[in-house]
N, C-alpha and C positions, 0 to 999 in steps of 0.2 A: 148712828151717824156715819155718813159717807165722807170720803176725802177726795179732793181734786187738786190738780196743778194746772192752772189756766194760762200759763205763759211759758211755752217751751218752743225751742227753735230746732228745726231739722236742717238737713243739708240743702234744702231749697233756699235757706238763708245763706248767703255767701260767707258769713262769719260763724257758722255752726258746723258741727263735725259728726252728727249722728243721723243715721237713716231713720225713716219713719218706723220701720220694723223694729229697730233697736230701741226707739223711744217707747213703743208699745210694750216690748219685752221688759224694759226697766221699770216702767210704770206698774205693770202687773207684779213684778218681783217685789216692789216696795209697798204694795198694798193699796194703790190708788184705785178708786172706782171710776173716776171721770178725768179726762185730760182735754186740753186744747193745744194743738200745734198751731202756733201763732207766728209764722214766719214774716219777715220784713216785706211788706207790700207784695205778698205772695200767698195764694190760697190753696195751691195744688197739694201741698203737704198735708193740710188739714183734711182735704177730701180723701186723700189716700189713707190717712189714719182712720177716718170714719168708716171706710170700706173694710179695712183690715182688723179693726178693733175687736169685733166679736171673736176672732180666733184667739185673742189674748184674754178674754173674759172681762173686758172693760168697755166703756163708752168713750167716744171721741166727739167733741163738738167742733163744727166748722168755724174757723176764725182766722184772724191775721192781725199783725201789729202794723197799724197804718201810720205813715209819716205825714202828719198834718202840718200845716204852716206854723202851728203853735206848739208842736211837740208830738210825741208818740201817743197813740190811742189803741188799745186792744179791743177789737171788734169780735163778738161771739154770736153764734147762731145766725150767721149770714149765709146768703146764697151766692152772692157775687162780690167781687172785690171793689170797694170804693176807691176812687182814684186818690193818689197821694197829692200833697201840696195844697189841699183845700184848708180852710180854717177849721178849727175844732167844731164849731157850730154847724157848718155845712157838712162836715163828715158825719156828725151825729145824726143829722137829718136824713142823710142817705142810708145810714145803718138802720134807723128806725123805720124807714119806708119799706124795707125788706123784712121787717119783723125781727131784726137783731137787737142786741144790747151791747153796751160798751163798759170797759173798765179803764180807769186812768192808771197807767203803770208808772212806777218809780217817780211820783210827782213831787213838786215843791222843793227840789234839792239843788237847783242851779247847775245840774249836770246837763251836758248836751242832750237834746231831744226829750227832755222832761217837761211836762206841762207845768206852767206857773199857776199860782193861786188865782191871778187875774184872769187867765184863760178859762179856768174851770168855773169861776164865778160868772164870767161872761156867758158861758154856755148855759148855766143855770138860770140866767136872766132872760134867755131866749125861749119863749114858750114852745117852739117847734123843736128845739134841740135838747132840752133838759130831760125829756122822757126816757130816751134810750140810755142815758148815763146812769148806771146802777151801782158801780163798785169803784173802790179805790184801793190800790196796793199800799197797805201800811207796812208790809214787810216784803222785801225782794232780796233774794240771796245775793244777787250781783251788786246791789247797792246798799247792803245792810248797814254800812257805816254812815249812810247819808239819809236814813229813813226816819229819824226822830221827829222832824218837822211834820211829816205826813201823819205819823202816829198821834202827835198832839192835836193837829188840826182836824183829824178824822172824827173826833168826838163831836165837833160842831157842824159836821157836814152830813147830809141825808143819804149817805152811801153805805152799801155793804162793805165790810172790811175783808180784804183779801191778803193772803200770803202766797207768794209764788216763787218758783225757782229761777225763772228767766234763764233756763238751762240752755247753754250752747255746747255742753259736753254731757255725755250720757249719764255719768254717775251723779250729776247734780239734780236729776229729775226727782221730784218729791222733796227736795231739800228746801222747804217752804211749801206749805200746802194749806188748803182751806177745808174746814169741816162744815158739813151742812146736814140738816135733817133729811133722812132718806138715803138712797144710794144711786139714783139714776140721774141722767143729764137733765131731765125735766124737773126732778126734785131740786137739783142745783139751781136751775133757772128760777124756780119759785123762791128759793132761799135768797137769791140775789135781789129779786124784786121786793121781797118782804124784809130785807135787811136782817136776816137771821143766820148769816154765816159767821164762822169763828176762825180767825187767822191762826195758823200754827207755824210760827217762824222757825227757821233753822237756827240752832243755838251754837253751832260750832264756829270757830274762827277759821273760816275756809277761804277767805278772799285771796290770799297769796297762793294757796294751793290751787285754787280754781284758775287763777290767771296763768300760772306756770303750766298747768295741765292743758289749758286752752291753747297756749302758745305752741306747745309741742304738737297737739293734735291738729291745729290749723296749718302748721308747717307740713304735716303728713298729708293733709287734704290737698295741698298744692301739688303733691306728687301722686294724687289720685287715690288716696286711702281715707276710709272713714270707719267709725264704729258701727258695726252691723251684726245681724244675726240672720240665720237662714229660716228659723221657725220659732214658735213659742216655746219649744222644748230644748233649744240649743243655746249655749252661752253667747254673750256679746263679746266680740273681739274685733281687732283691726283687720279690715278686709278691703280689697281693691274695689273702688266704685265701678259699677257696671257701665259698659259703653252706652247702654240705653239711658241710664240715669244721667250720665255726663251730657248726652245730647239734649235731654229734657232741660237741664239747668242752662246749657248754652243757648237753647232756643229762647228761654225767658230773658236772658241777658241781651240777646239780639233784638228782642221786642221792646226793651226798655229805652 
């Protein structure tokens, strides 16, 4: 069985604190086979991960966390970024047209940006939209205190069950992972499509620790620092964000 974490944020997300290199290093260190960098309405981090992943002995899937009109949606195996602000059905149609699939992250919990049951059922009722929607997060480290409804309802829904970290800090990566038959990204896709994944939730009581750690690290990011590593063989530590990376991030902000 392989293991994957399909919901990770890099510094291409303005609320995250880890470089792509550090994500790959941590993912390799905790024994993941496949990851997806899924930044908020941003795909460049996942492309960077896909390019660098072989140096770390893992695979990275191109993806993003899309802000639909109805809530967030994780798109995987995509080539281009769907626009934000569309309905869940229109977003799923655009994901499907380019051969991608999607997962409903942290759903049914009344938290901001979470999909409602009505939105998901509406997508399932749309013949053009339902095909790409393959998975549902039944366990999310960041919302673990609110996941019980999704866990209960997932039994009645035709989706693969996913556990993810939703990591915005490096040490959370893999704290919530999904097992699947095989070890490759294609094996994972097959498991999602055949509903043969197994969620492996994080069992620790980490919410307070994660929030405090994130607050400290996001404050450091405002001063130009992030969790980074220089190679697959060097440890992760706090380093100054390079000028070139700052320009990349600022360029995206200017285009938004």
